[in-house]
N, C-alpha and C positions, 0 to 999 in steps of 0.2 A: 605647424599646420597653418595653411593659408587662411586669411580672415573669412573668405566666403565659405570654405569647407568647415571652418570652426563654427560659424553661425549655423550651418546645416546640422552639424553634430549636436549642437545644443538644442536645436529644434527636435531632433530625433530623440534625444535624451528626455526632453519634456513630453514627447509623445509616449514614451514608455511609462513615465510617471502618470500621465493622464489615463493610459490604458489600465493601469493598476487601480486608480481611483474609480474608473468606470465600472470595472468588474467587481470592485468591493461593494458597490451599491446593489449589484444584481446577482452575485454568486449564489446566494441561497435559493433564489428562484430557478437558476440554472440547475442546481442540485436536484430540485424537485421535478425536473423533466426526465428523471431516470425512467428508463423503459418499463421496468417492472415495478409494481407497487410495494417495494421493499424499503426499509428505513435506512439504507446505507448509500443512497445516491450521493456521489461526491465529485462529480465532474467539475462543477464550478469551484469547489474548494481546492481541487487539485490544480486547476488552471490558475487560480489566485496565488497559490503557493509558488508556482513557477514565476509569475510576475513579481511577487514580493521578493524572491531571492535575487532577481535581476536588479530591481530598484535598490535593494540594500547594497549590492556591489557598486552600483552607480553612485550612491550617496557616499560610499567609502572612498571613491576616487576624488571627491571634492570638486572644485570648480574647474580644475585643469584637466581637460580631456585630450589625451594624446592620440596619436594616429591609430593605436590599437585598442582604444577604450572599449569598442563594441565587442571585441573578442573576450575581454575580461567579463563583461556583463553577460554575454551569451553563454559562456562556460558556467557562470554562477546560476543562470536560469536553468541550464541542463541539470546541474547537480541538485538544484532545489526542486526539480520536477517530481511530481507524484502521480502515479496512475498513468494509464495510456493517454488520457487527454492532456495531462501535463507534459509528457514526453513529446507528443505531437506538437503542442504549442511551443515548446522550447526549440524545436526544429524550425518552425515558422518564424519565431522571433529572431533566431540567428540570421536567417535570410533577410528579414526586414531591417535589422540593425546594420548588417553589412551593406546591403544594397542602398539604403537610404542615406548612409553616411558618405557615399561616394559623391563626386562632383558632377555626376550626370544630371541632366534635367530631371526635376522632381517626378514628373509623370512617367518618364522612362524608368527611373530608379524604382518607383513603386511597382510598375508592371514586372520588371525583372525580379524584384523581391518576391512577388506573388508566385511567379513561375518557379523560382528556385525553392521557395518555401513549400509549394505544393509537391514538388518532386521529393524533397527531403522528408516531408511528413509521410508521404506514401511509402517511401523506402523504410521508414521506421516501424511500419506495421507489418506483421507477419502475413496476414490475410486481409488486404484492403477490401473494403466493401463500399458500394454505392449507398447513398442515404445517410452518410455520416459527415463529420467535419471535413473529411477528405473531399467530398463532393462540393462542399461550400467553398473551400479554398481553390479547388480546381475551376469552379465557375468564375471566380475573380481572375484567375490566371489566364483564362481563355478570352477575357474581355479585351477589346481594342485598347491600344496605348494612348488613345486620345483623351481619356477622362478618368480620373481617379474616382470621382463620384459615380460614374457608370459601373465601375467594377464593384462598388459597394452595393449598388442596386441589384446587380446580377447575383451577388452572394445572398442577399435577402430572398430573392426569387428561388435560388437553389435550396435554401433552408426550408422554404414552404413546400418544396417538392419532396423533402425527405420522407414524409409519411407514405408517399406513393411508391417509394423505392424500397422501404423496409416495412414488412407487414406488422412487425412488432410495434413499430411507432404508430401505425394506423390504428391498431387495436387499442393502444393505450391513449390515443387521442392527443399525442404530443409531437413536437418536432424534435430533431436530434439535439441533445443537450450540448455536445461539443461544438456543433455548428453554431448554436445560439450563443454560446460563450465567445466564440471567435468573432462573431459580428460585433458584439459589445466591445471587444478589445480593439479591433481594427477601426471601428468608427470613432472611438475615443482617440485613437492614435492619429487618424486623419484630421480630426477636428483640431488637435493641437498643432498640426502642421499648417493650419489655415485653410484646409479644404472644406468646401461647403458640403455638409452631409445631410441628405434628405431624411426627415423624421428622426433626427438625432435624439437619442435618449428615449425614444418611443418603441417599445417592444411588446406588442400585443400578445405574443406567444408566451411571454414571461408573466404577463398579468393573469393569464389563465393558471399558470403554475402556482401563483400566489394563493389560489383557492384550495390547494392540496395541503394535507397535514404536514407540518414542519417538525420532523422528529428531532429529538435531542441526541446527537451523535456523541459517542465516547471519545475522549482525548487519550489516545494510546501512545502519545509521545513520551509519557512517563508512566510507569506502572506503580500501582499502590504498593508500597514496600512494607508497610506495617501490618502485622497480623490483626485480623478483625475477630479475634476469639482464640479458642484453644487451637494450637498448632497441630497439624497432622504429621509434622516432621519429627523424626526420631533423634537426630543429632544436632548439636550446637558446634559450629565451626567458628573459631576466632583467631585473628592474627593481627600483627602490626604491619603497616604498609607505607613505603615511601613511593609517592606517585604524584601525578598532576590531577587537577580537578576533572579534566576531560577524561582521563583514563579511569578515574574512580567512577565517573558516571557510567562509562561503558561496562565496568565490572558490576555495578548495581543492576544494569539491564540484564546481564547474564544471570546474576543471582535471582532476579525476579522470576526467571524461568525454572529455577531448581529449588527455590526455598521461600521462606517468609521470615517475619520478625527481623528484618534487615535494619541494622544500625551502623552507620559510619560516621564517626566524629573525628575532628582534627582540623588542622589548618597548616598553611605554608609547607605543604608537601608531606606532612606526617599524619597518619590516620590510624585509628583503631577500628577494626572491622568485625562484624558479628552477623551471623545468619543461622537460622534453623533450616536443616535440609536432610534429605535422605541420600544425597549425592555428595559424599565427602570429597572424593577426588576432584570432580569438576569444580566444586566450590573453591578449593585451594588453587587449582589451576587457573581459575579466573583471576585470582589475586596475583599470581606469578606473571600472567600476561599483562597485568596493569602496572607492575613495578617490582620493587624489592620487598619480599615478604620475610617476616621473622616472627619468632615467639608464637608458633602455631599451637593452638589448643583445640582438641576435639573431645566433646563430652556427651555421653549418653544422657538425654534429657530426663530420664527417670531418676538420675542421681545428680542432676545439675543444680548448682546453688550460686546465687549472687552473680549472675552473668553480666548484668549491665554495669556493675561496679568494675568488672574486669575490662569491659569495653572502653571505659572512660580513663583508664590508666595506662601508663607505659610509653615507651619510645620504640622506634623502628630501627632495624639493622638489615644488612644485605641477606639475600637468600639465593637458592639455586635457580637456574633457568630451566625452562621447559623444553624438552626435546621436540623437534619438528615432526609433524605427521607427514606420511606419504601423500595422502589426500585428505583434505578437510571439507566439512560440510557446513554451509551457512543456510539457514532456513528462516522464513518469515512466519510469524505466529501472532494471532490475535487471541489474547487470553493467557493468564499466567499458567493455567493448567496445561494448555497446549504447549507452551514453551517448556514447561517442566517435562512433559512427555518427549518432546523433541530431544532435550538434553539426555534423557535416559536412553535414547536410540543412538547416541553418539554424535549428535550435532555439536560442533565446537562453538558456534556463535549463533545466537537467536536474535533476529531483528524484530522488534515489536511493531505490529501493524497488521493490516488486513482489511476486512470489511469495514467501511466507514472511516478508515484512516490509513491510506496507503503510505508506506515509507518513501522517503525521497531517494533519489539516486545516490546522493551523498551518504545517507545512512547505510544503504546497501554496500556502497563502495568502501566505507570505513570498516565495515565488518569483514569484507573480503580481504582488505589490506592487512587487517590485524590477525588473520588466520595464520597459524604456524605451519604453512605449507605453500609451496609454489604452485600447487594444483588445487583448485577449489570447485566443489560442486554446489551450485546455488539453486535452492528450491523456493520459487516465488509463492507457491501455494495459493494463488489467486490470479484469475485471468487478467485483472486490471493492473497487475504488477509485472506482467510478462515483459512489456516494452521497457520499463525501467530496469529490470534485471538484465535484459539484453544490452542495454546501453553501458552497463558496467564492464562488459567484455573488452571494449576498446579503450577503457579509461585506466586500466591497471596493468602493471607489468607482471602478470601472472597468467597461468592457464585457468580460465574460468569457463566451466561448462554448465549450461542451464538445463536442469531437469524440468520439463514443461508441465509441472503440477499446477492444477487450477483451483485446488482446495486442500485443506489440511488432511483430509482422509486419503487423498492420493499421496500426500507427503508422507504419511505414516507407512503406507504400503511400499513406497519407494525406499524408505529407510530400512525396511525389513530386508531389502535386497542389497544393502550397502555393505561392502567389504573394505575396510580401511587399508588393507594390504594389497588390494588389486589395483591395476592401472585405472586411471580416471576414465578412459574410453570404455573399458569393460564395465565399470560402475554405471556410466551413463546409459549404456544399452540395457543392462539388467534393471536398473531403477526405473527407467522409462517404461519398460515392458510391465514391471510390477504395478506402476501407477495406473496404467491403462486397463488393468484387470479389475479395477474398482468401479462399481456403479455407485454414484453418490447422490445425496439429497440434502436439502436444507429446509428448516422450518423457521419462519419468522412471522411478524405481524404486518398486515397490510396498512400502508399509510394513505391509501385512497381506495375507494370502491372500484370494483372491476368485474370482468367476466372471464371465464375460461371454459375449456371444453365441456366440463360437467355442470356448469351453473354459474352463479354469481357469488360475490363476497362483499362484505362491508368494511369500512375503516375499522381497524382493530381486530378483525378476524385473523385467525391463524391460517397461513398458507404454506403448502409444501411444494418446493421447487426441485426439479432435477435438470439434467442436461436437456430434457424435452420441454422445459418451461414449467408452468404451474400445473400440477397434477392433482392437488387436493386442497380443499378449503373448508373450514368450519370454525365454530366458536369454541369447540372442545379441542384442546391441545393434543391429548392422547389419541383422539380419533384421527387427527391429521397425520400424526406420526405413523400410526398403523397403516393408514391408506398409502402414505408415501413409501413405506417399506414394501407393501404389496406390489407397488409399481416397479420396485427395484429388484425384487427377488425373481430369479429365473432358474431354469434347470441347470444344475451344477453349482448353484450358490452354496457356500459352506459357512461363512462367518458374517454376522451382522454386528457392526460396531456402532454404538450409540455414544456420541460425544455430548455430554451435558453442558449447557450454557450457564451463564451467570444468573444466579437467583432461582434456578429451577429446583423444585422439590425432589430430592433423591428418591423419595418414596414413589413418585410418579414414574421415574425412570425404571425402578424395580418392577412396578406393575406392568409397564409396557414390555419389558424384557421377558417377563413370565408369559405374557400373552403371545408374544412372538414365538417363544419356544413351544407353546401349546399348539399354535396354528401350524408351525413349520417344524415338525419333529426332527428333521435332518439338519437343522441349523443350530449353530452355537452363537450365543449372544454375549458380546463384551460391552460393559458399561464403563466409560472413562469420564473423568471430570476435566473438561476443557476450560471452563469459566469464560468462554468466548462471549462478547457482548452481542446484542441484537438478534442472535440466533439461538433460541432455546435448545434446539437439537440439530446436530450435524450427523448424518447417517452415511455409513459406508457398507456396501455389500460386496464380498469377495467370493 
């Protein structure tokens, strides 16, 4: 690489690092710009994860930046992207890194990067909307090539117009969170390139966000594997395993969705593995997928004795391999109960994540690649995971079809229509239609005061949301659940599913179910334990 281009590449690399540092300071405030007053706004966190993945890859390259260094970093950013905002940012970063690393004049390279980044970001979104991060990057791309500073000014102006373009932003009194995060990133980037940035580091729209409640979000990157009391699982499955640390970690994730009391001990490729479960077959299959299984033991826990002693003893030996499936299903789940239910529906691999913690593209990709089939149906089960799921399609040498589920209730309905022996295209059509027949609702707590069609609510109030927005709010959880169900039930409704969240009193769920059955004599109510964080109740009406 020529010395001039080498210096430019180093400047761009430092720009990426500066962008990460800049967003690190402000990502929590960006999170709090979430449109709805719910405790799982994660736009800033998702964008930061994208940058962090890129910087990690950059650091691993060391001081020697070859001609293709930006491709390595761009790919790492994509694989580390979480949520729609992270995927969009990864597309913008790819264009910025490629364009700015060229030997074109800096202003020209910046403008070209914005244009290409805007196009790539728009193409990454299924239904592009004005008043979002796309509007902000487009404003920069439309600016004259005479000044980088001018493009940044125009993007700030575009951000301030986003409430005029989206009514939900206007009602919430905030600007678009993705656009706000992008400005922090690009201004820090430009500053590292030696560009004068007006009002650098001053973001009044984020200062307002700092007044909002800062919720504590769950870390779903790992699931609690130890039982917190008496297990509801009937059987104990134990075996020896020859495997790697990475594959063992993947097996634990699967096990967390179908059992508890998980213990895995060992080192240097030899492990003893133990789980309590009601799904004997899938528990053993997870081990076979991870490596060589031997010395399998299954015990009815009514008669079980000295299980942990068994776990800590013995050596491993080879075992049989698992037969491939015609079509495999990979699904995203937040909550051990949700994951367990998905496994019972025939999901081969569960990716932990969802509200408050979107899985990265790499996590989705790893699960798809590990599936024992060349054809995979992927259920994102969250609108903010759709873009990441779609990105997997072009990254793997398999047929990957996306079932466009926006929540776990749609996921359950889709799985009821799944036939492992049918062609993937047939399953795609059937499962999509089944998901669309579900009317869904979510109950959570407000992280800021607000208004809705029927009144106002305070911080800490329970709010009920559906596809139409906030439809109920009160200090009484049961009252909100019943009001939300009333808004979802319509002529022809047959089944109401109540998915109980983490820490919810089962007695309350029973009381609500009885009330629903008394009010709607024609309905059947199913109560399931999802253990999902942040949302005490998820509701589906079919």
